[in-house]
C-alpha positions in Angstrom: 18.4 28.6 8.1 18.7 25.4 6.0 15.7 24.5 3.8 13.7 21.5 5.1 12.5 18.6 3.0 9.0 17.1 3.4 8.6 13.6 1.9 5.0 12.4 1.2 4.3 8.7 0.5 1.0 8.5 -1.4 -0.4 10.9 -4.1 -4.1 10.8 -3.4 -6.4 12.6 -1.0 -4.5 12.7 2.3 -1.0 12.9 0.9 -1.6 15.6 -1.7 -3.9 17.6 0.6 -1.0 17.6 3.1 1.5 18.6 0.5 -0.7 21.4 -0.9 -1.6 22.9 2.5 2.1 22.8 3.5 3.0 24.6 0.3 0.4 27.3 0.9 2.1 28.0 4.3 5.7 27.7 3.2 7.2 28.6 -0.2 9.7 26.7 -2.2 12.6 28.6 -0.7 11.6 27.4 2.8 10.3 23.8 2.2 11.1 21.3 -0.5 8.3 18.8 -1.1 8.8 15.5 -2.7 5.9 13.1 -3.1 5.8 9.5 -4.3 2.9 7.8 -6.0 3.1 4.2 -7.4 0.0 4.6 -9.6 -0.8 6.4 -12.8 -3.1 9.1 -11.2 -3.0 11.6 -8.4 -5.7 13.3 -6.4 -8.7 11.4 -7.7 -12.0 10.3 -6.2 -11.9 6.5 -5.6 -15.5 6.8 -4.2 -16.6 7.9 -7.6 -15.4 4.8 -9.4 -18.6 2.8 -9.2 -20.5 5.7 -10.7 -18.0 6.0 -13.5 -18.3 2.3 -14.2 -22.1 2.6 -14.1 -22.1 5.5 -16.6 -23.3 8.2 -14.2 -19.9 9.9 -14.5 -19.1 10.1 -18.2 -15.3 10.3 -18.2 -12.5 8.9 -16.0 -10.8 12.2 -15.9 -13.9 13.8 -14.3 -12.8 12.0 -11.1 -9.4 13.7 -11.1 -9.2 16.8 -8.9 -5.6 17.7 -9.7 -3.2 16.2 -12.1 0.5 15.5 -11.4 1.4 18.4 -13.7 -0.8 20.8 -11.7 0.9 19.7 -8.5 4.3 20.3 -10.0 3.3 23.8 -11.1 2.8 24.4 -7.4 6.4 23.4 -6.7 5.5 19.9 -5.4 7.9 17.3 -6.9 5.4 14.5 -7.5 7.1 11.4 -8.8 4.5 9.1 -10.4 4.9 5.4 -10.9 7.4 5.4 -8.1 6.9 3.1 -5.1 8.4 3.6 -1.7 9.8 0.2 -0.6 11.4 1.1 2.8 11.3 3.7 5.5 14.5 4.1 7.4 13.3 5.9 10.5 16.7 6.2 12.3 18.3 7.4 9.1 15.5 9.8 8.2 15.2 8.5 4.6 13.0 6.4 2.3 14.0 4.0 -0.5 12.0 4.2 -3.7 11.8 2.2 -6.9 10.9 3.6 -10.3 8.4 1.1 -11.6 9.2 1.8 -15.2 13.0 1.5 -15.0 13.5 -0.4 -11.8 16.0 2.2 -10.6 16.2 2.5 -6.8 16.9 5.7 -4.9 17.3 6.9 -1.3 15.7 10.2 -0.4 16.3 11.9 2.9 13.6 13.7 4.8 13.2 16.2 7.7 9.5 15.6 7.9 7.6 12.5 6.6 3.9 12.0 5.7 2.6 8.5 5.3 -0.6 8.4 3.2 -0.5 4.9 1.8 -4.2 4.4 1.9 -6.0 1.0 2.0 -5.9 -2.1 0.0 -8.9 -4.2 -1.1 -9.4 -7.5 0.9 -8.5 -10.2 -1.6 -8.8 -13.6 0.0 -6.4 -16.4 -0.8 -8.8 -18.6 -2.8 -8.2 -20.9 -5.8 -8.7 -18.9 -9.0 -8.9 -15.5 -7.3 -6.3 -14.1 -9.8 -8.1 -15.5 -12.9 -8.9 -13.2 -15.8 -12.3 -11.7 -15.3 -12.0 -11.3 -11.5 -11.7 -7.6 -10.5 -11.0 -5.6 -7.4 -12.1 -1.9 -7.6 -9.8 0.5 -5.7 -8.0 2.6 -8.2 -8.7 4.3 -11.5 -6.6 1.6 -13.2 -8.9 -1.0 -11.6 -11.9 0.8 -12.9 -10.5 1.0 -16.4 -9.6 -2.7 -16.4 -13.2 -3.6 -15.3 -14.8 -1.4 -18.0 -12.6 -3.1 -20.6 -13.9 -6.5 -19.4 -17.5 -5.4 -19.4 -17.3 -4.1 -22.9 -15.5 -7.2 -24.3 -16.9 -10.2 -22.4 -19.5 -12.2 -24.3 -21.7 -13.4 -21.5 -23.9 -11.2 -19.3 -23.7 -12.9 -15.9 -21.9 -11.0 -13.1 -21.2 -12.1 -9.5 -20.3 -9.6 -6.8 -18.6 -11.0 -3.8 -19.5 -9.0 -0.7 -22.5 -6.8 0.0 -20.9 -3.7 1.7 -20.7 -0.2 0.2 -18.6 -1.2 -2.7 -20.5 -4.4 -3.3 -24.0 -2.8 -3.5 -22.7 0.2 -5.6 -20.9 -2.1 -8.0 -24.1 -4.3 -8.2 -26.0 -1.2 -9.5 -23.2 -0.4 -12.0 -23.2 -3.9 -13.4 -27.0 -3.8 -13.6 -26.8 -0.6 -15.7 -24.4 -2.4 -18.0 -27.1 -5.0 -18.7 -25.7 -7.8 -16.6 -27.6 -10.3 -14.6 -26.3 -9.6 -11.2 -25.9 -12.0 -8.2 -24.4 -10.7 -4.9 -22.9 -13.3 -2.6 -22.8 -12.2 1.0 -21.2 -14.1 3.8 -23.4 -12.3 6.4 -27.1 -12.5 7.2 -28.1 -9.4 5.4 -26.4 -6.9 3.0 -24.8 -3.8 4.4 -23.2 -5.1 7.6 -22.7 -1.5 8.6 -26.4 -1.6 9.5 -28.2 -3.7 12.0 -29.7 -6.9 10.4 -33.3 -5.5 10.7 -32.3 -2.5 8.6 -30.1 -4.6 6.2 -33.2 -6.7 5.6 -34.9 -3.6 4.0 -31.9 -3.3 1.7 -32.1 -7.0 0.8 -35.8 -6.7 -0.2 -35.2 -3.6 -2.2 -32.3 -5.2 -4.1 -34.5 -8.2 -4.9 -37.2 -5.9 -6.3 -34.6 -4.2 -8.5 -33.7 -7.6 -10.0 -30.4 -8.1 -8.1 -30.2 -11.6 -6.6 -28.7 -11.4 -3.1 -27.6 -14.7 -1.5 -27.1 -14.6 2.3 -24.7 -16.9 4.2 -22.7 -17.5 1.0 -19.1 -17.9 1.9 -17.0 -18.2 -1.3 -14.7 -21.2 -1.4 -13.1 -20.8 -4.9 -13.3 -19.2 -8.3 -13.9 -21.8 -11.1 -12.2 -21.3 -14.4 -12.9 -22.5 -17.9 -11.4 -21.8 -21.4 -8.1 -19.9 -21.4 -8.2 -19.9 -17.6 -11.0 -17.3 -17.5 -13.5 -17.2 -14.7 -16.7 -19.3 -15.4 -18.3 -19.5 -11.9 -18.0 -18.7 -8.2 -18.3 -21.6 -5.8 -19.6 -21.5 -2.2 -19.9 -24.3 0.3 -23.4 -25.1 -1.0 -23.6 -24.0 -4.7 -22.0 -22.7 -7.8 -23.0 -19.4 -9.5 -22.1 -18.9 -13.2 -20.1 -15.8 -13.9 -18.6 -14.1 -16.9 -17.2 -11.4 -14.6 -16.6 -11.2 -10.9 -16.2 -8.1 -8.8 -14.7 -8.3 -5.3 -16.5 -6.0 -2.8 -15.3 -7.5 0.4 -13.9 -4.3 1.9 -10.5 -2.8 2.5 -7.8 -2.9 5.2 -5.1 -0.3 6.0 -2.0 -0.5 3.7 0.6 -0.4 6.4 3.2 -3.0 5.4 5.8 -0.2 5.1 4.9 1.2 8.5 5.0 -2.2 10.1 8.4 -3.0 8.7 9.7 0.3 10.0 8.5 -0.4 13.5 5.8 2.3 13.6 2.9 1.8 16.0 -0.2 0.1 14.6 -3.6 -0.4 16.2 -6.1 -3.3 16.6 -7.2 -3.0 12.9 -3.7 -2.7 11.5 -3.9 1.1 11.0 -1.2 3.6 12.1 -1.8 5.3 15.5 -1.5 9.0 15.7 -2.1 11.8 18.2 -4.7 14.6 17.7 -2.3 16.5 15.4 -2.1 13.3 13.2 1.5 12.8 14.2 2.5 9.2 14.5 2.7 8.3 18.1 6.3 8.5 19.5 7.7 10.2 16.4 7.9 14.0 16.3 8.7 14.3 12.5 6.4 11.6 11.1 2.7 12.2 10.3 0.0 9.8 8.9 -3.5 10.3 7.5 -6.2 8.8 5.3 -7.2 5.2 5.0 -4.0 3.9 6.5 -4.7 5.3 10.0 -7.1 4.5 12.9 -9.1 7.3 14.4 -11.0 7.9 17.6 -14.7 7.0 17.6 -16.3 9.9 19.6 -19.3 7.7 20.6 -17.6 4.6 21.8 -14.3 6.2 22.9 -12.3 3.5 21.0 -10.0 3.5 18.0 -11.5 2.3 14.7 -10.6 2.1 11.0 -12.9 4.0 8.6 -11.8 4.4 5.0 -13.5 7.5 3.6 -12.3 10.4 1.4 -13.9 12.9 3.7 -11.6 11.9 6.6 -8.6 11.6 4.3 -8.9 15.2 3.0 -9.4 16.6 6.5 -6.4 14.6 7.8 -4.3 16.1 4.9 -5.4 19.6 5.7 -4.4 19.2 9.4 -1.1 17.5 8.6 -0.2 20.2 6.1 -1.0 22.9 8.5 1.2 21.3 11.2 4.0 20.6 8.9 3.8 24.1 7.4 4.1 25.9 10.8 0.4 26.3 11.6 -1.7 24.2 13.9 -4.6 21.8 13.6 -6.1 18.8 15.3 -8.5 16.0 14.3 -10.7 15.1 17.3 -12.3 12.0 15.9 -15.3 10.7 14.0 -18.9 9.4 14.6 -18.9 7.0 11.7 -21.2 8.7 9.2 -21.6 7.0 5.8 -24.1 7.1 3.0 -24.6 4.9 -0.1 -27.2 4.0 -2.7 -28.2 1.1 -4.9 -30.5 2.3 -7.7 -33.1 4.5 -6.1 -32.6 3.2 -2.6 -30.6 5.4 -0.2 -28.7 4.0 2.8 -27.2 5.9 5.7 -25.8 5.3 9.1 -23.9 7.2 11.8 -22.8 6.3 15.3 -23.1 2.8 16.8 -25.0 -0.3 15.7 -26.5 -2.5 18.3 -23.5 -4.9 18.3 -21.1 -1.9 18.6 -22.9 -0.7 21.7 -22.8 -4.2 23.2 -19.1 -4.5 22.4 -18.2 -1.5 24.5 -20.6 -2.3 27.3 -23.3 0.3 26.7 -26.8 -0.4 27.7 -29.3 1.0 25.1 -32.8 1.2 23.8 -33.9 1.3 20.2 -36.7 3.1 18.3 -37.7 2.4 14.7 -40.3 4.4 12.8 -41.7 4.6 9.3 -42.3 8.0 7.7 -42.1 9.8 4.4 -39.5 12.1 2.8 -42.1 14.8 2.3 -45.5 15.6 3.6 -47.7 12.5 3.1 -50.2 14.4 0.9 -47.4 16.0 -1.3 -47.1 14.3 -4.7 -44.2 11.8 -4.8 -44.0 11.3 -1.0 -41.9 8.1 -0.5 -41.4 5.9 2.5 -38.4 6.1 4.8 -37.4 3.9 7.8 -35.3 5.4 10.6 -33.8 3.5 13.5 -32.3 5.2 16.5 -30.2 4.0 19.4 -30.1 5.8 22.7 -28.2 5.1 25.9 -30.5 3.6 28.6 -31.3 6.1 31.4 -29.2 9.0 30.1 -30.9 9.2 26.7 -27.6 10.1 25.0 -27.9 9.5 21.2 -25.7 6.5 20.2 -26.6 5.9 16.5 -29.0 6.4 13.6 -29.7 4.3 10.5 -31.9 5.3 7.6 -33.1 3.4 4.6 -35.4 5.2 2.1 -35.5 6.9 -1.3 -35.1 10.5 -2.5 -33.9 12.7 0.4 -33.5 9.9 2.9 -29.7 9.5 3.2 -28.6 13.1 3.9 -31.0 13.3 6.8 -28.3 11.3 8.7 -26.3 14.5 8.9 -28.8 15.8 11.5 -27.8 12.8 13.7 -24.1 13.2 12.9 -24.2 16.7 14.3 -26.2 15.6 17.3 -23.7 12.8 18.0 -20.7 15.1 17.8 -22.4 17.5 20.2 -23.2 14.7 22.6 -26.9 15.5 22.5 -29.7 13.4 24.1 -32.7 12.2 22.1 -34.8 14.5 24.2 -32.7 17.5 23.2 -33.0 16.4 19.6 -36.8 16.7 19.7 -36.5 20.5 20.0 -34.2 21.0 17.0 -35.3 23.8 14.7 -35.2 22.0 11.4 -36.3 23.3 8.1 -39.9 22.5 7.0 -42.1 22.8 4.0 -44.3 20.1 2.5 -42.0 19.3 -0.5 -39.1 18.6 1.8 -40.5 17.0 5.0 -43.5 16.2 7.1 -44.2 18.7 9.8 -42.3 16.4 12.1 -39.1 15.4 10.3 -38.6 11.6 10.4 -35.4 11.9 12.5 -37.3 13.9 15.1 -40.2 11.3 15.1 -37.6 8.6 15.8 -36.1 10.8 18.6 -39.6 11.2 20.2 -40.1 7.5 20.1 -36.6 7.0 21.6 -37.4 9.4 24.4 -40.5 7.3 25.3 -38.3 4.1 25.3 -35.7 5.8 27.5 -38.4 6.9 30.0 -40.0 3.4 30.0 -36.6 1.8 30.8 -36.0 4.3 33.5 -39.1 3.3 35.5 
């Protein structure tokens, strides 16, 4: 039997997880594995970059899970600084270019994994490429930003966008001693929350000394001496800036796939089956931030860029490529973040998500504490819950609080995955002791209130 060749495009979470799992199942005499990565690093935590920039993580290399040399020791031919420029699906091959020498090469494949990740949204605005304007997606990006922060004379920073990356980078810049202004096009920061919960984040950021400007659509980046950034302009004002960080979000990096004629979804991500095989192609798989996945709550495809999903996708792809079997059923949209001591969490649907798919719902919002109210250090926490009208099926949960607030969302994530009703949730046997929770956990208090709302609407 002839040895097969697996080609992997992308050397981070999904791609190298797939390569590593396939190697565990098939030895070098059965499966040749060639992987291409255009950057300088492999298998690193992009989610950890704001914490490295902010100084919580001391060294860049602390974010690297496995180096190229370590992958090669496992008989994975990982070719760094090599960009795949074309996928020839009928011919079963990819064209790559060595970014150091410019040399181009065709490499044939029997099986192909596309793990090209996501790219930061970088709007076409005047001055967007000026020195001092930074996106933060790769370790190279993080290093470039740190170099700027350590060398720039002024101490005024503007963050464009108030999503996960935006608020995390605002904290990192604050820790560097910068005066931080966050410009947000929306009504409130954290558009992944409903506006009433985002308002809590806004107030907390103001208390921390971070200025958050709502309804601030950026129109251009203004430059000064030597073409460096000097301010960010909106339709209504100008905000002085010695450094600008773009935190507008990401979109699937699927230009290669599009050019190859592979199927893409509403959000531009690759479409796969449950085995993470690209639809209509038996020998091509895709995973990570370049794919769309099934939302188990709404029943629709969506794009969610998270390392947790990417690693799971890679494990499943590697198992299937290596002769095993695995499936990825979908997600419920769980995510957590923090800005200084404020913890932010969500899972499931927001109100506008429920309306978009035609679901009728009720809401319940409660205020509680992260531990028994009498226990020293008890801190406030707000929990919002959405439930389907009449049936009481849990649809989503959002939490804003301090120590111990965010990870409580995992209770709701499990309940969503299991399709539980809010009434069923009220009987969950959760851990209790005064240092960890009130006798009724805040999530269960919200569930009880949601049950009342469901019953009221059913009358």
